[in-house]
C-alpha atoms as one frame of an Amber mdcrd trajectory, in Angstrom:
protein
  13.771  -2.547 -29.949  13.828  -6.145 -31.151  13.156  -9.232 -29.029  16.254
 -10.633 -27.245  15.098 -14.185 -27.995  13.884 -14.314 -31.617  15.326 -10.983
 -32.820  12.392 -10.733 -35.265   9.504  -8.977 -33.498   9.171  -5.760 -31.507
   9.585  -5.982 -27.724   6.364  -5.817 -25.713   7.516  -7.196 -22.366  10.477
  -6.128 -20.251  11.412  -8.572 -17.487  13.957  -7.963 -14.762  14.964 -10.771
 -12.438  17.739 -11.260  -9.914  19.801 -14.435 -10.137  22.718 -15.020  -7.741
  22.883 -11.321  -6.807  23.019 -10.407 -10.500  20.305  -8.371 -12.209  19.223
  -9.893 -15.530  16.951  -7.952 -17.901  15.068  -9.624 -20.752  13.236  -7.803
 -23.527  10.771 -10.180 -25.170   8.023 -10.115 -27.740   4.623 -11.433 -26.679
   5.070 -14.799 -28.446   8.503 -15.530 -26.916   7.267 -14.524 -23.460   4.362
 -16.981 -23.783   6.737 -19.725 -24.984   8.892 -19.150 -21.888   5.796 -19.518
 -19.691   5.212 -15.880 -18.749   1.593 -14.763 -18.570   0.781 -11.817 -20.781
  -2.083  -9.470 -21.605  -5.548 -10.387 -20.448  -4.460 -13.347 -18.306  -2.530
 -10.956 -16.062  -5.401  -8.481 -15.830  -7.776 -11.286 -14.805  -5.477 -12.342
 -11.938  -6.228 -11.089  -8.397  -3.471  -8.463  -8.644  -4.292  -7.451 -12.206
  -6.109  -4.253 -11.325  -3.347  -3.219  -8.957  -0.638  -3.938 -11.528  -2.570
  -1.999 -14.137  -3.005   0.942 -11.770   0.711   0.994 -10.991   1.680   1.195
 -14.645   0.280   3.516 -17.244  -2.829   1.392 -17.345  -5.199   0.840 -20.180
  -7.385   3.515 -21.686 -10.335   1.148 -21.931 -10.910   0.830 -18.173 -14.580
   1.393 -17.401 -15.191   4.383 -15.127 -16.931   3.715 -11.837 -20.012   5.764
 -10.907 -18.126   7.327  -7.989 -15.393   8.758 -10.255 -17.447  11.946 -10.534
 -17.472  12.423  -6.743 -15.941  15.850  -6.075 -14.266  17.407  -3.017 -16.187
  20.522  -1.944 -13.030  22.305  -0.783 -10.617  21.946  -3.708 -12.723  20.477
  -6.520 -10.593  17.346  -6.990 -12.494  14.280  -8.141 -12.114  10.657  -7.185
 -11.070  10.058 -10.779  -8.212  12.557 -10.308  -7.076  10.576  -7.260  -7.275
   7.264  -9.126  -5.119   8.675 -11.933  -2.499  10.520  -9.874  -2.545   8.660
  -6.556  -2.643  12.021  -4.769  -5.387  13.875  -2.959  -5.898  17.580  -3.541
  -6.303  18.803   0.047  -6.960  17.704   3.625 -10.740  17.797   3.040 -10.376
  15.142   0.300  -9.780  12.542   3.025 -13.277  13.237   4.355 -14.893  13.577
   0.928 -13.543  10.247  -0.324 -13.387   8.449   3.051 -15.467   5.393   2.112
 -13.453   4.799  -1.056 -10.142   5.378   0.737 -11.092   2.944   3.503 -11.936
   0.262   0.937  -8.652   0.892  -0.866  -6.619   0.736   2.352  -8.408  -2.443
   3.419  -7.529  -4.094   0.090  -3.907  -2.910   0.065  -2.971  -3.230   3.740
  -5.577  -5.566   5.178  -6.883  -2.829   7.479  -8.004   0.771   7.361  -6.845
   1.410  10.950  -3.290   2.677  11.482  -1.284   0.706  14.014   2.092   2.136
  14.762   3.827   5.207  15.995   2.361   8.656  15.672   4.418  11.672  14.739
   4.797  14.276  17.449   7.075  17.298  17.156  10.129  17.205  19.433   9.302
  18.447  22.909   5.545  17.983  22.529   4.826  16.585  25.981   1.441  14.968
  26.467   0.773  14.877  22.730   0.549  11.106  22.708  -2.779   9.414  22.164
  -3.873   7.396  25.234  -4.658   4.400  23.006  -1.140   4.421  21.585   0.304
   4.948  25.047  -1.670   1.916  26.240  -0.367  -0.213  23.364   3.203   0.871
  24.143   2.788   0.053  27.835   1.404  -3.396  27.000   4.399  -4.042  24.743
   6.772  -2.923  27.516   4.925  -5.215  29.937   5.311  -8.150  27.590   9.057
  -7.499  27.283   9.442  -7.062  31.055   7.754 -10.417  31.744   9.790 -12.044
  28.972  13.002 -10.741  30.603  11.717 -11.787  34.053  11.801  -8.203  35.328
   8.738  -8.659  37.515   9.101  -5.425  39.524   8.925  -3.359  36.350   6.115
  -5.607  35.081   4.047  -4.895  38.213   4.580  -1.146  37.801   3.605  -1.307
  34.129   0.532  -3.411  34.960  -0.631  -0.739  37.403  -0.095   2.043  34.852
  -2.088   0.042  32.276  -4.983  -0.390  34.716  -5.101   3.376  35.294  -5.294
   4.046  31.547  -7.918   1.355  30.935
């Protein structure tokens, strides 16, 4: 495919942008992309998100392996390198085997390695809720009750929170 701009060189960069609710796709050669002010090649990989962008795409074959890539799950035999390439773990034991690396990855991607949110429980599973999550939910309900000036409910929620704490 030839460059949309110069129509002389092969396309190396595909850009998609949305302008006024319209999707516009540009296919540019490296030189035209640089002339238009788009960063290409090594400058992107040196940016803070470069490694992430590279991992999301096909990536480069000249990425240096890390010493931990040979780390292997005792249960299924998957390696950390397998996870880095596919983005998938082989079994439930992999979470334990690669826990330090997964925590670092989650910290970089999400800012935390601790899940905060709702927990799945099958329908009808009474008492399956984690007391910590129940406490967080009660505190949120208390905040809303005070915000809505429902002080009777707030007092009841406060007492339930004290019991759990």
